[in-house]
C-alpha positions as CSV (number, residue, x, y, z in Angstrom):
1,M,22.3,-23.4,-30.5
2,Q,23.8,-26.7,-31.7
3,Q,22.6,-27.6,-35.1
4,I,22.0,-31.0,-36.6
5,S,25.0,-31.8,-38.8
6,S,24.3,-31.8,-42.5
7,E,26.1,-35.1,-42.6
8,R,23.6,-36.7,-40.3
9,V,20.4,-37.6,-42.3
10,K,18.3,-38.2,-39.2
11,P,18.7,-36.8,-35.6
12,H,19.6,-39.5,-33.1
13,I,17.5,-39.6,-29.9
14,V,18.8,-41.4,-26.8
15,V,16.6,-42.1,-23.8
16,L,18.5,-42.8,-20.6
17,E,15.6,-43.8,-18.3
18,A,12.8,-45.3,-20.4
19,T,11.5,-47.2,-17.4
20,H,9.7,-44.1,-16.0
21,V,7.6,-42.9,-19.0
22,P,6.6,-44.5,-22.3
23,I,8.3,-42.4,-25.0
24,P,5.9,-41.0,-27.6
25,G,6.3,-41.2,-31.3
26,F,7.9,-38.3,-33.1
27,D,6.7,-36.8,-36.4
28,F,10.1,-36.5,-38.0
29,P,12.7,-39.0,-39.3
30,H,15.0,-40.1,-36.5
31,T,16.8,-43.0,-35.0
32,L,16.1,-44.0,-31.4
33,T,18.1,-45.8,-28.6
34,K,16.3,-46.5,-25.3
35,Y,17.9,-47.7,-22.1
36,P,15.6,-48.8,-19.2
37,L,18.0,-47.2,-16.6
38,T,21.4,-45.5,-16.8
39,Q,24.0,-45.3,-14.0
40,A,26.1,-42.1,-13.6
41,N,29.2,-43.8,-15.1
42,E,27.3,-44.9,-18.2
43,V,26.0,-41.5,-19.3
44,E,29.1,-40.3,-21.2
45,D,29.3,-43.3,-23.4
46,R,25.6,-43.6,-24.1
47,I,25.0,-40.0,-25.2
48,K,28.3,-39.5,-27.3
49,D,26.4,-39.8,-30.6
50,A,23.1,-38.2,-29.6
51,D,21.4,-35.1,-31.0
52,I,18.6,-35.3,-28.5
53,V,18.8,-36.8,-25.0
54,I,15.8,-37.6,-22.9
55,V,16.3,-38.0,-19.1
56,C,14.2,-38.0,-15.9
57,V,16.5,-37.7,-12.9
58,R,19.8,-38.9,-14.2
59,A,22.1,-35.9,-14.2
60,V,23.8,-34.8,-17.4
61,T,26.6,-32.4,-16.6
62,P,28.4,-29.8,-18.7
63,A,31.6,-31.7,-18.3
64,I,30.1,-34.5,-20.4
65,L,28.9,-32.2,-23.1
66,A,32.4,-32.0,-24.6
67,K,32.2,-35.8,-25.2
68,A,28.8,-35.4,-27.0
69,P,29.6,-33.1,-30.0
70,H,26.3,-33.5,-31.7
71,L,24.1,-32.9,-28.6
72,G,21.8,-30.0,-29.2
73,C,18.7,-30.6,-27.0
74,L,18.3,-32.1,-23.5
75,I,14.7,-33.0,-22.6
76,I,14.0,-33.5,-18.9
77,C,10.9,-35.5,-18.3
78,A,10.3,-34.0,-14.9
79,V,9.2,-30.8,-13.2
80,G,12.1,-30.5,-10.7
81,I,15.5,-29.6,-12.3
82,G,17.5,-28.8,-9.2
83,W,20.4,-30.9,-10.5
84,L,20.7,-29.0,-13.7
85,D,23.7,-26.6,-14.3
86,K,21.7,-24.1,-16.3
87,E,24.7,-21.8,-16.8
88,G,26.8,-24.6,-18.1
89,F,24.3,-25.6,-20.7
90,A,23.7,-22.0,-21.7
91,K,27.5,-21.6,-22.3
92,A,27.5,-24.8,-24.4
93,G,24.6,-23.6,-26.5
94,V,22.5,-26.7,-25.7
95,T,18.8,-26.3,-25.5
96,V,17.1,-27.7,-22.3
97,T,13.4,-28.2,-21.8
98,N,11.4,-29.7,-18.9
99,C,7.7,-30.5,-18.1
100,P,6.4,-27.6,-16.0
101,A,3.2,-28.0,-13.9
102,S,2.6,-31.4,-15.4
103,N,2.1,-33.2,-12.1
104,V,0.1,-30.7,-10.1
105,E,-3.1,-32.7,-9.9
106,A,-1.3,-35.9,-9.1
107,V,0.9,-34.6,-6.3
108,G,-2.0,-32.7,-4.7
109,E,-4.1,-35.9,-4.6
110,H,-1.2,-37.9,-3.2
111,A,-0.8,-35.4,-0.4
112,L,-4.4,-36.1,0.5
113,A,-3.9,-39.8,0.3
114,L,-0.9,-39.6,2.7
115,Y,-3.0,-37.4,5.1
116,F,-5.8,-39.9,5.3
117,G,-3.4,-42.8,5.6
118,L,-1.9,-41.1,8.6
119,R,-4.8,-39.6,10.4
120,R,-7.1,-42.7,9.9
121,K,-4.1,-45.1,10.4
122,T,-5.3,-47.1,7.3
123,V,-1.8,-48.5,6.5
124,E,-1.2,-49.5,10.2
125,L,-4.6,-51.1,10.6
126,D,-4.3,-53.0,7.3
127,T,-1.0,-54.5,8.5
128,I,-2.5,-55.5,11.9
129,V,-5.7,-57.1,10.4
130,K,-3.8,-59.1,7.8
131,G,-1.0,-60.2,10.1
132,S,-2.6,-60.9,13.4
133,M,-5.7,-61.8,15.3
134,E,-5.8,-58.5,17.2
135,W,-9.0,-57.4,15.7
136,R,-10.8,-60.6,16.6
137,D,-9.3,-60.7,20.1
138,K,-9.9,-57.1,21.0
139,V,-13.2,-56.7,19.0
140,S,-12.3,-53.0,18.4
141,L,-9.1,-51.4,17.4
142,T,-10.1,-47.8,18.2
143,K,-7.7,-47.9,21.1
144,R,-4.9,-47.6,18.6
145,W,-5.7,-43.9,18.9
146,S,-5.1,-42.2,22.2
147,T,-8.0,-39.9,21.5
148,P,-10.5,-39.9,18.5
149,P,-8.8,-38.5,15.4
150,R,-9.6,-35.2,14.0
151,G,-12.0,-35.1,11.0
152,V,-11.0,-32.9,8.1
153,Q,-13.2,-30.1,9.2
154,Q,-11.4,-30.0,12.5
155,E,-8.0,-29.7,10.8
156,V,-5.8,-26.6,10.4
157,V,-3.6,-27.3,7.4
158,G,-0.4,-25.3,7.1
159,I,1.1,-25.2,3.6
160,L,4.8,-24.5,3.1
161,G,5.4,-23.6,-0.5
162,Y,2.6,-21.8,-2.4
163,G,3.4,-22.6,-6.0
164,A,1.1,-24.5,-8.3
165,I,1.2,-27.6,-6.2
166,G,0.7,-25.7,-2.9
167,K,-2.3,-23.9,-4.4
168,R,-3.8,-27.2,-5.5
169,I,-3.4,-28.7,-2.1
170,K,-5.0,-25.7,-0.5
171,K,-8.0,-26.0,-2.8
172,L,-8.4,-29.7,-2.1
173,F,-8.3,-29.3,1.7
174,E,-10.6,-26.3,1.6
175,A,-13.1,-28.3,-0.5
176,L,-13.2,-30.9,2.3
177,G,-13.8,-28.2,4.9
178,A,-10.4,-27.7,6.5
179,K,-9.0,-24.3,7.5
180,V,-5.9,-23.6,5.5
181,L,-3.0,-21.3,6.4
182,V,-0.3,-20.5,3.9
183,S,3.2,-19.9,5.3
184,E,5.4,-17.0,4.6
185,R,9.1,-17.8,4.0
186,K,11.1,-18.7,7.1
187,G,12.8,-15.7,8.6
188,K,10.7,-13.1,6.8
189,S,9.4,-10.6,9.4
190,V,6.4,-9.3,7.5
191,A,4.0,-11.7,5.9
192,Q,2.1,-10.9,2.7
193,D,-1.6,-10.4,2.8
194,D,-2.4,-14.1,2.1
195,R,0.3,-15.5,4.2
196,R,1.0,-16.1,7.9
197,P,4.5,-16.1,9.6
198,F,6.3,-19.3,9.3
199,Q,6.6,-20.1,13.0
200,E,2.9,-19.1,13.6
201,V,1.8,-21.7,10.9
202,L,3.8,-24.4,12.6
203,R,2.3,-23.6,16.0
204,L,-1.3,-23.4,14.7
205,A,-1.4,-26.2,12.1
206,S,-2.5,-29.7,12.9
207,V,-1.3,-30.8,9.4
208,V,1.9,-29.4,7.9
209,V,2.3,-30.0,4.1
210,V,5.7,-29.4,2.6
211,A,5.4,-28.5,-1.1
212,L,8.3,-26.2,-1.9
213,P,11.4,-26.5,-4.1
214,K,14.7,-27.7,-2.7
215,A,17.2,-24.9,-2.6
216,E,20.0,-23.7,-0.4
217,D,17.6,-21.8,1.9
218,T,15.1,-24.7,2.2
219,I,17.5,-27.6,3.1
220,D,16.8,-28.6,6.7
221,L,13.9,-26.1,6.7
222,I,12.2,-28.2,9.3
223,G,14.4,-29.6,12.1
224,A,14.3,-30.0,15.9
225,E,13.5,-26.4,16.6
226,E,10.5,-26.5,14.3
227,F,9.2,-29.8,15.7
228,D,9.3,-28.1,19.2
229,L,6.7,-25.6,17.9
230,M,4.2,-28.2,16.7
231,Q,1.3,-29.8,18.6
232,E,1.3,-33.4,19.8
233,D,-1.1,-34.6,17.1
234,T,0.4,-32.6,14.2
235,L,1.0,-34.5,11.0
236,V,3.9,-33.6,8.7
237,I,3.5,-34.5,5.0
238,N,6.3,-34.0,2.5
239,V,5.6,-34.2,-1.2
240,A,8.4,-31.9,-2.2
241,R,12.0,-33.1,-2.0
242,G,14.1,-35.1,0.4
243,G,16.4,-33.0,2.7
244,I,13.9,-30.2,3.3
245,V,12.7,-32.0,6.4
246,N,15.7,-33.1,8.5
247,E,15.3,-36.9,8.6
248,K,17.2,-37.4,11.8
249,A,15.2,-34.8,13.6
250,L,12.0,-36.2,12.2
251,A,12.9,-39.7,13.4
252,Q,13.5,-38.4,16.9
253,A,10.2,-36.5,16.9
254,L,8.3,-39.6,15.9
255,K,10.1,-41.9,18.4
256,T,9.3,-39.6,21.3
257,R,5.7,-39.0,20.1
258,Q,6.5,-35.3,20.0
259,I,4.2,-35.1,16.9
260,G,1.3,-37.2,15.7
261,G,2.9,-38.7,12.6
262,A,4.6,-38.1,9.3
263,A,4.3,-39.2,5.7
264,T,6.8,-38.6,3.0
265,D,7.0,-39.4,-0.7
266,V,10.7,-38.3,-0.9
267,M,13.9,-39.2,0.8
268,E,17.3,-37.5,1.1
269,V,18.9,-40.5,-0.6
270,E,16.9,-42.0,-3.4
271,P,16.3,-44.8,-4.2
272,S,16.3,-45.7,-0.5
273,G,15.8,-48.7,1.8
274,P,16.4,-50.0,5.3
275,G,19.6,-48.6,6.8
276,L,19.9,-45.8,4.2
277,S,18.0,-43.2,6.2
278,P,17.3,-42.5,9.9
279,L,13.6,-43.0,8.9
280,L,14.1,-46.5,7.4
281,T,15.5,-48.7,10.2
282,D,17.2,-52.0,9.5
283,K,15.1,-54.7,11.4
284,T,17.8,-57.3,10.6
285,R,20.1,-55.4,13.0
286,G,17.4,-55.3,15.7
287,E,16.5,-51.6,15.0
288,E,13.0,-50.7,16.0
289,E,10.6,-49.4,13.3
290,I,9.9,-45.7,13.4
291,P,6.3,-45.3,14.6
292,N,3.5,-43.4,12.9
293,L,5.4,-43.1,9.6
294,I,4.2,-43.7,6.0
295,V,6.7,-43.7,3.2
296,S,5.9,-43.9,-0.5
297,P,8.7,-44.3,-3.1
298,H,8.6,-41.0,-4.9
299,V,5.4,-41.8,-6.8
300,A,3.3,-38.8,-6.0
301,W,3.6,-37.7,-9.7
302,F,2.5,-41.1,-11.1
303,T,-0.9,-40.9,-12.7
304,Q,-2.3,-41.3,-16.2
305,G,-2.8,-37.5,-16.4
306,T,0.9,-36.9,-15.6
307,I,2.1,-39.5,-18.1
308,T,0.0,-37.9,-20.8
309,N,1.4,-34.4,-19.9
310,Y,4.9,-35.7,-20.0
311,Q,4.5,-37.4,-23.3
312,R,2.9,-34.3,-24.8
313,M,5.7,-32.1,-23.6
314,I,8.5,-34.5,-24.7
315,K,7.0,-34.7,-28.2
316,E,6.5,-30.9,-28.4
317,A,10.1,-30.3,-27.2
318,A,11.7,-32.6,-29.7
319,E,9.6,-31.7,-32.7
320,R,9.9,-27.9,-32.1
321,W,13.6,-28.1,-31.5
322,V,14.1,-29.9,-34.8
323,E,11.8,-27.4,-36.6
324,G,13.5,-24.5,-34.9
325,T,10.1,-23.2,-33.5
326,L,10.7,-23.3,-29.7
327,E,10.9,-19.5,-30.1
328,A,8.4,-18.0,-32.5
329,E,7.6,-14.3,-33.1
330,G,9.7,-13.3,-30.1
331,K,7.9,-15.7,-27.7
332,I,9.5,-18.6,-25.9
333,N,7.7,-21.8,-25.4
334,P,7.0,-22.2,-21.6
335,I,8.7,-25.7,-21.6
336,V,12.0,-24.1,-22.4
337,V,14.7,-23.8,-19.6
338,V,17.7,-22.9,-21.7
339,H,17.8,-21.8,-25.3
340,N,20.2,-19.9,-27.6
341,G,22.6,-19.5,-24.8
342,T,20.0,-17.9,-22.5
343,I,18.5,-19.2,-19.3
344,E,14.9,-18.8,-20.3
345,I,13.2,-20.3,-17.3
346,L,14.2,-17.2,-15.3
347,R,14.8,-14.9,-18.3
348,F,17.6,-13.5,-16.1
349,H,21.2,-14.2,-15.3
350,L,22.8,-13.1,-12.1
351,G,19.9,-10.7,-11.6
352,R,20.3,-9.0,-15.0
353,A,17.3,-8.7,-17.4
354,I,18.1,-10.4,-20.7
355,N,15.8,-8.1,-22.6
356,Q,18.3,-6.4,-24.9
357,Q,17.5,-2.8,-24.1
358,A,17.6,-3.5,-20.3
359,L,20.8,-5.6,-20.8
360,K,22.5,-2.7,-22.5
361,F,21.9,-0.6,-19.4
362,H,23.1,-3.2,-17.0
363,L,26.3,-3.5,-19.0
364,G,27.0,0.2,-18.7
365,H,25.4,1.7,-21.8
366,T,23.1,4.6,-21.3
367,L,19.4,4.9,-21.8
368,P,17.5,8.1,-22.5
369,P,17.3,10.4,-19.4
370,A,14.1,10.6,-17.3
371,M,11.5,12.8,-18.9
372,P,9.8,15.3,-16.7
373,C,6.2,14.5,-16.2
374,G,5.0,18.0,-15.2
375,G,1.4,17.4,-16.2
376,L,2.3,15.6,-19.4
377,S,1.4,12.0,-20.1
378,A,3.7,9.3,-18.8
379,K,6.0,7.7,-21.3
380,N,8.4,5.5,-19.4
381,I,6.7,3.4,-16.7
382,L,8.0,1.2,-14.0
383,I,5.5,-1.1,-12.2
384,F,6.0,-2.7,-8.8
385,G,3.7,-5.6,-7.8
386,A,2.8,-6.4,-11.3
387,T,1.7,-10.0,-10.7
388,G,-0.3,-9.3,-7.5
389,V,-4.1,-9.3,-7.1
390,I,-4.7,-5.8,-8.5
391,G,-1.4,-5.6,-10.2
392,N,-2.6,-8.2,-12.7
393,Y,-5.3,-5.9,-13.9
394,I,-3.3,-2.7,-13.9
395,T,-0.4,-4.3,-15.7
396,R,-2.7,-5.9,-18.3
397,A,-4.3,-2.5,-19.0
398,I,-0.9,-0.8,-19.4
399,V,0.5,-3.6,-21.6
400,D,-2.7,-3.4,-23.7
401,S,-2.0,0.3,-24.2
402,K,1.8,-0.2,-24.8
403,H,1.6,1.7,-28.1
404,L,0.9,4.8,-26.1
405,F,4.1,4.5,-24.0
406,E,7.8,4.3,-24.8
407,R,8.9,1.8,-22.2
408,I,7.1,-0.5,-19.8
409,C,9.2,-2.0,-17.1
410,V,8.4,-4.4,-14.2
411,F,10.4,-4.8,-11.0
412,T,9.8,-8.1,-9.3
413,S,11.3,-10.5,-6.8
414,E,13.4,-13.6,-7.4
415,K,10.7,-15.6,-5.6
416,T,8.0,-14.3,-8.1
417,V,10.3,-15.2,-11.0
418,L,10.5,-18.8,-9.7
419,E,6.9,-19.2,-8.8
420,K,5.3,-17.3,-11.7
421,V,7.7,-18.0,-14.4
422,Q,5.0,-18.2,-17.1
423,D,3.6,-14.8,-16.1
424,I,7.1,-13.3,-16.2
425,C,7.8,-14.8,-19.6
426,A,4.5,-13.6,-20.9
427,L,5.3,-10.1,-19.7
428,E,8.7,-10.1,-21.3
429,S,7.4,-11.6,-24.6
430,W,4.9,-8.7,-24.8
431,G,7.7,-6.1,-24.6
432,A,8.0,-5.4,-20.9
433,E,11.5,-5.0,-19.4
434,V,11.8,-7.1,-16.3
435,F,14.2,-6.2,-13.4
436,V,14.7,-8.6,-10.5
437,G,15.5,-7.6,-6.9
438,R,14.1,-7.0,-3.4
439,L,12.1,-3.9,-2.7
440,D,14.6,-2.9,0.0
441,D,17.6,-3.2,-2.3
442,E,18.5,0.4,-3.0
443,Q,21.0,-0.4,-5.8
444,K,18.6,-2.7,-7.7
445,V,15.7,-0.3,-7.4
446,K,17.8,2.7,-8.6
447,E,19.0,0.7,-11.5
448,A,15.4,0.0,-12.5
449,C,14.5,3.7,-12.1
450,Q,17.0,4.9,-14.7
451,G,15.1,6.5,-17.6
452,I,11.8,6.2,-15.8
453,D,9.4,9.2,-15.5
454,T,6.5,7.4,-13.7
455,I,6.3,4.6,-11.2
456,V,3.0,2.7,-10.7
457,S,3.0,0.8,-7.4
458,C,0.6,-2.2,-7.0
459,V,2.3,-3.7,-4.0
460,G,0.2,-5.7,-1.6
461,R,-0.3,-4.9,2.1
462,A,3.1,-6.5,3.0
463,G,4.8,-4.0,0.7
464,I,2.9,-0.8,1.6
465,E,5.5,0.6,4.0
466,K,8.4,-0.3,1.7
467,Q,7.0,2.3,-0.6
468,I,8.5,5.0,1.7
469,P,12.2,4.4,0.7
470,L,11.0,3.7,-2.9
471,I,9.6,7.2,-3.2
472,S,12.9,8.7,-1.9
473,W,15.0,6.6,-4.2
474,A,12.7,7.4,-7.2
475,E,13.0,11.1,-6.6
476,E,16.8,10.8,-6.4
477,C,16.8,9.1,-9.8
478,G,14.7,11.8,-11.4
479,V,11.3,10.0,-11.5
480,R,8.6,12.7,-11.6
481,R,5.4,10.8,-10.7
482,F,4.6,8.1,-8.2
483,F,1.2,6.2,-8.2
484,A,1.1,4.9,-4.7
485,S,-0.7,1.6,-4.0
486,E,-3.9,3.3,-2.8
487,Y,-6.5,1.3,-4.8
488,G,-9.4,0.5,-2.5
489,T,-11.0,2.2,0.5
490,D,-10.4,6.0,1.0
491,I,-8.0,6.2,4.0
492,E,-9.0,9.9,4.7
493,Y,-12.8,9.6,4.2
494,W,-13.8,10.9,7.6
495,P,-12.0,11.9,10.8
496,Q,-12.1,8.4,12.3
497,S,-10.3,7.0,9.2
498,A,-7.0,8.1,10.9
499,H,-7.6,5.4,13.5
500,E,-8.6,2.4,11.4
501,P,-5.9,-0.3,11.6
502,P,-5.8,-1.2,7.9
503,H,-5.1,2.4,7.0
504,Q,-2.0,3.1,9.1
505,L,0.7,2.1,6.7
506,K,-0.9,3.9,3.8
507,L,-1.2,7.0,6.0
508,K,2.5,6.8,6.7
509,V,3.2,6.7,2.9
510,R,1.1,9.8,2.4
511,A,2.8,11.6,5.2
512,H,6.2,10.8,3.7
513,M,5.0,11.9,0.2
514,R,4.2,15.3,1.7
515,T,7.9,15.7,2.6
516,M,9.1,15.2,-1.0
517,K,10.2,18.3,-2.9
518,K,10.1,17.2,-6.6
519,I,8.2,14.0,-7.1
520,E,4.5,14.3,-7.8
521,H,1.9,11.8,-6.6
522,T,-1.4,10.3,-7.7
523,Y,-3.7,8.4,-5.4
524,L,-6.5,6.3,-7.0
525,V,-9.4,5.6,-4.6
526,T,-11.7,2.9,-5.9
527,G,-13.7,1.5,-3.0
528,P,-14.2,-2.2,-2.8
529,Y,-13.6,-4.5,-5.7
530,S,-16.9,-5.9,-6.9
531,D,-15.0,-9.1,-8.2
532,L,-14.3,-10.1,-4.6
533,Y,-17.4,-8.7,-2.9
534,F,-19.7,-10.6,-5.3
535,G,-18.3,-14.0,-4.3
536,P,-18.5,-16.6,-1.5
537,M,-16.8,-15.9,1.9
538,R,-16.4,-19.5,2.9
539,N,-14.0,-18.9,5.7
540,R,-16.5,-16.7,7.5
541,P,-19.8,-16.1,5.6
542,E,-21.0,-13.7,8.3
543,L,-18.6,-11.2,6.6
544,G,-20.9,-11.1,3.6
545,S,-21.2,-13.8,1.0
546,F,-22.8,-14.7,-2.4
547,D,-22.6,-18.5,-2.8
548,V,-23.8,-19.6,-6.2
549,E,-23.5,-23.4,-5.5
550,Q,-25.5,-23.2,-2.3
551,K,-27.8,-20.4,-3.5
552,K,-27.1,-18.7,-0.2
553,A,-26.4,-15.0,0.5
554,V,-25.3,-13.2,3.7
555,L,-26.1,-9.5,3.4
556,L,-24.4,-6.9,5.5
557,G,-26.4,-4.3,7.5
558,D,-30.0,-4.2,6.6
559,G,-29.3,-4.9,3.0
560,D,-30.3,-1.4,1.9
561,G,-27.1,0.5,2.4
562,P,-25.5,1.5,-1.0
563,V,-21.9,0.7,-1.6
564,S,-19.7,2.2,-4.4
565,F,-17.9,-0.6,-6.3
566,T,-15.1,-0.7,-8.8
567,A,-14.4,-3.8,-10.9
568,M,-10.7,-4.8,-11.0
569,V,-10.6,-4.6,-14.7
570,D,-11.8,-1.0,-14.5
571,V,-9.1,-0.1,-12.0
572,G,-6.6,-0.9,-14.8
573,K,-8.5,1.4,-17.2
574,F,-8.6,4.2,-14.6
575,V,-4.8,3.9,-14.0
576,V,-4.1,4.1,-17.8
577,A,-6.4,7.1,-18.1
578,A,-4.6,8.9,-15.3
579,L,-1.2,8.1,-16.8
580,L,-2.3,9.6,-20.1
581,N,-3.9,12.7,-18.4
582,G,-1.1,14.1,-16.4
583,N,-2.8,17.4,-15.7
584,A,-5.9,15.9,-14.1
585,S,-3.9,13.4,-12.1
586,K,-1.0,15.6,-10.9
587,N,-0.8,15.6,-7.1
588,A,-4.4,14.4,-7.0
589,T,-6.6,12.0,-5.1
590,L,-8.9,10.6,-7.8
591,I,-12.2,9.1,-6.6
592,V,-13.5,6.6,-9.2
593,H,-16.1,3.8,-9.4
594,S,-17.8,1.4,-11.8
595,F,-21.3,1.5,-10.2
596,T,-23.2,1.8,-6.9
597,A,-25.5,-0.9,-5.6
598,T,-27.1,-2.2,-2.3
599,P,-26.7,-5.8,-1.1
600,H,-30.4,-6.3,-1.9
601,E,-29.8,-5.1,-5.5
602,I,-26.9,-7.5,-5.8
603,L,-28.9,-10.4,-4.5
604,A,-31.8,-9.6,-6.8
605,E,-29.4,-9.7,-9.8
606,F,-28.0,-13.1,-8.7
607,E,-31.5,-14.5,-8.3
608,E,-32.5,-13.1,-11.7
609,Q,-29.5,-14.6,-13.5
610,T,-29.7,-18.0,-11.7
611,G,-33.5,-18.2,-12.1
612,T,-34.2,-19.1,-8.5
613,R,-34.8,-17.7,-5.0
614,W,-31.8,-17.8,-2.6
615,D,-31.6,-18.4,1.1
616,V,-30.8,-15.1,2.8
617,S,-29.5,-14.1,6.2
618,Y,-28.1,-10.8,7.5
619,T,-25.1,-9.6,9.6
620,S,-26.0,-6.5,11.4
621,L,-23.5,-3.6,11.9
622,D,-23.3,-4.4,15.6
623,R,-22.5,-8.1,14.9
624,L,-20.0,-7.0,12.2
625,R,-18.2,-4.9,14.8
626,E,-18.2,-7.9,17.2
627,I,-16.6,-10.2,14.5
628,E,-14.0,-7.5,13.9
629,K,-13.0,-7.6,17.5
630,E,-12.9,-11.4,17.6
631,E,-10.7,-11.6,14.5
632,Y,-8.2,-9.0,15.9
633,Q,-8.0,-10.9,19.2
634,V,-6.7,-14.0,17.4
635,Y,-4.5,-12.0,14.9
636,S,-6.5,-13.3,12.0
637,P,-6.0,-12.0,8.5
638,L,-9.8,-11.7,8.4
639,A,-9.6,-8.9,10.8
640,T,-8.7,-6.5,8.0
641,V,-11.5,-7.8,5.9
642,A,-13.9,-7.3,8.8
643,T,-12.8,-3.7,9.3
644,L,-13.1,-2.8,5.6
645,R,-16.5,-4.4,5.3
646,R,-17.7,-2.6,8.3
647,I,-16.5,0.7,6.8
648,W,-18.3,0.0,3.6
649,T,-21.5,-0.9,5.4
650,E,-21.3,2.3,7.4
651,G,-21.3,4.3,4.1
652,G,-17.6,5.0,3.8
653,T,-17.5,4.6,0.0
654,L,-20.1,7.1,-1.0
655,Y,-19.4,10.5,-2.7
656,K,-21.5,13.3,-4.2
657,Y,-19.1,13.6,-7.1
658,Y,-16.7,11.2,-8.8
659,D,-13.6,11.9,-10.9
660,E,-14.1,9.6,-13.9
661,S,-15.3,12.4,-16.1
662,I,-12.1,14.4,-15.9
663,L,-10.2,11.3,-17.0
664,G,-12.2,11.0,-20.2
665,S,-14.8,8.5,-21.4
666,I,-14.3,5.1,-19.8
667,D,-16.5,2.1,-20.5
668,T,-17.0,0.5,-17.1
669,E,-18.4,-2.7,-15.8
670,T,-22.0,-3.0,-14.5
671,I,-23.8,-4.9,-11.7
672,Y,-25.1,-7.2,-14.4
673,S,-21.7,-8.0,-15.9
674,Q,-20.0,-8.5,-12.5
675,V,-22.7,-10.8,-11.3
676,R,-22.5,-12.8,-14.5
677,A,-18.7,-13.0,-14.1
678,S,-19.0,-14.2,-10.5
679,I,-21.5,-16.9,-11.5
680,T,-19.2,-18.1,-14.2
681,R,-16.1,-18.2,-11.9
682,Q,-17.9,-20.0,-9.2
683,E,-19.4,-22.6,-11.6
684,E,-16.1,-23.2,-13.1
685,G,-14.3,-23.3,-9.8
686,D,-11.9,-20.6,-11.0
687,V,-10.1,-18.0,-8.9
688,P,-11.3,-14.3,-9.2
689,V,-7.8,-13.2,-10.4
690,P,-6.6,-14.8,-13.6
691,S,-2.8,-15.1,-14.2
692,L,-0.9,-12.7,-16.4
693,L,-0.2,-15.6,-18.7
694,R,-3.8,-16.2,-19.4
695,M,-4.6,-12.5,-19.5
696,L,-1.8,-11.8,-22.0
697,S,-2.5,-14.7,-24.3
698,P,-4.0,-13.7,-27.6
699,V,-7.6,-14.8,-28.1
């Protein structure tokens, strides 16, 4: 890292774009030079004497660093850093910070504003009323629509990009009653549990919101072929980056009325204006204005809240860099992008973990050989799916018990690293070694398996079948135990289980496991997660729902059928117990649970804790089976939910004996504690699965 020269009494700060954000005061002696704006050819001269440089979008390149011998810290007052040459700054030893997640609320709200402006034609009508007598002459301007516009509750919103901003937009639209579909990556053949295939989203959505980063694989993500898939009244809203939506193709789609309209906060060339984009025609040359288009000048981020966040992070970056506390007790501040020659925002370089022990392996050094499990407790663990729904809880439990293990490793995708950077940093800071690659990349998987005796798989439904080659590769690498992603409903409960659609991939995994010669297995059957069952089912309440805000419950069956539940936090406890008790878990299917309760008993607990009677309705088993058929007919992700809830209501979670006792004494959740947690989550508007970052943060 660059150090402030002993000859320089005070660090010198240079602000290249002070126009965008008021610069906060700093609690250390310094000198300050501010420029309202800076052109590219002015950067070199203006930063030549700087220790700290603050920029927004004006690029500072590694080539310029040689001309700035004192520069030690570059502070980027923005979320997006696509222009940054991270490797170049790492080699130069210059620290770089940015302002992660600082504009989530603002951009989400702006997406809604653009939507309403388009669908309700507020911008167009404002221009007409102020600039003509059309309203007076025609009495009504409703003919400006060919048909009455959709209300929000009639919209199907497709979200491209499911990071923090995409999640916020989803929450806002759902709060207004829209149905929301989250798109899988373009070209990916199998969608994750909470995603829909890219082309399917474009076909079904009446509103397409673009909220993903600009990268090589997202440039021109939406072009002529994609517009061909859309409906005539589909709206396209871009609050991401220019160039993701092909502007020429969009202009043509709008001119021909192929889609209903478009709104964008970003352009491929910025700042922009008439004649600089196919979307911004030059009327002085007789060019016709593009119809049904709203353009805002890259201001989606601009709110008081964002400015406050920017100022806080700028101040924190500068002061902690001067103090030398951006890294403390082995933990890196989340605002850091590059530090001490390392790209911290990814914590990886060219797919190699920077954790020193893992790095030694990747550079050709050897680690201890795999230790046979053979009934002994696991020592060296590799987790797949660590940041998923149940993976959060399992990983948290393992990390909490790290003193009982020698190594804890996590294998994750590059996408997860980018979208859940804080979670990954938290894991690494707590001692986990992180490997990056695809589940189908044999070389990367085998590299991660070196020195591992036990694999714990927590992959979601989209990754279930990919466990088959994982098992084979693990055995080849000397791994002795594989915990398959079996958490949930027993897939071999009764004879008809073999025919249930949600079970098919897990059954394939079990069949493959039986062909293995050396590797052992453990299956943990938990039944339904009470965390999810004890919540509202707003997409289709008939599938069972407990809505605290509305004080409404929809009970399955007659309400008296008992169901065996496991809290997700207890799943983690059971996995750790199984890891530590190799004899009990060797080649075993372990049946565990937290408690058993009927829907009526759950309702009674909600009424007791909320102090009021609830409105109650019922979904019979026959009706549940009808819903199941309906959802499968339209290829809905709720089809799997309907099948599982029908199985649970039929009694497919009940056992005479459970296996918790052979794993040792485990303090599990109760119906009281799970109802209390559900009430708290719903009142706070929180999701049922907290992030690893929050879960791993010391209290």
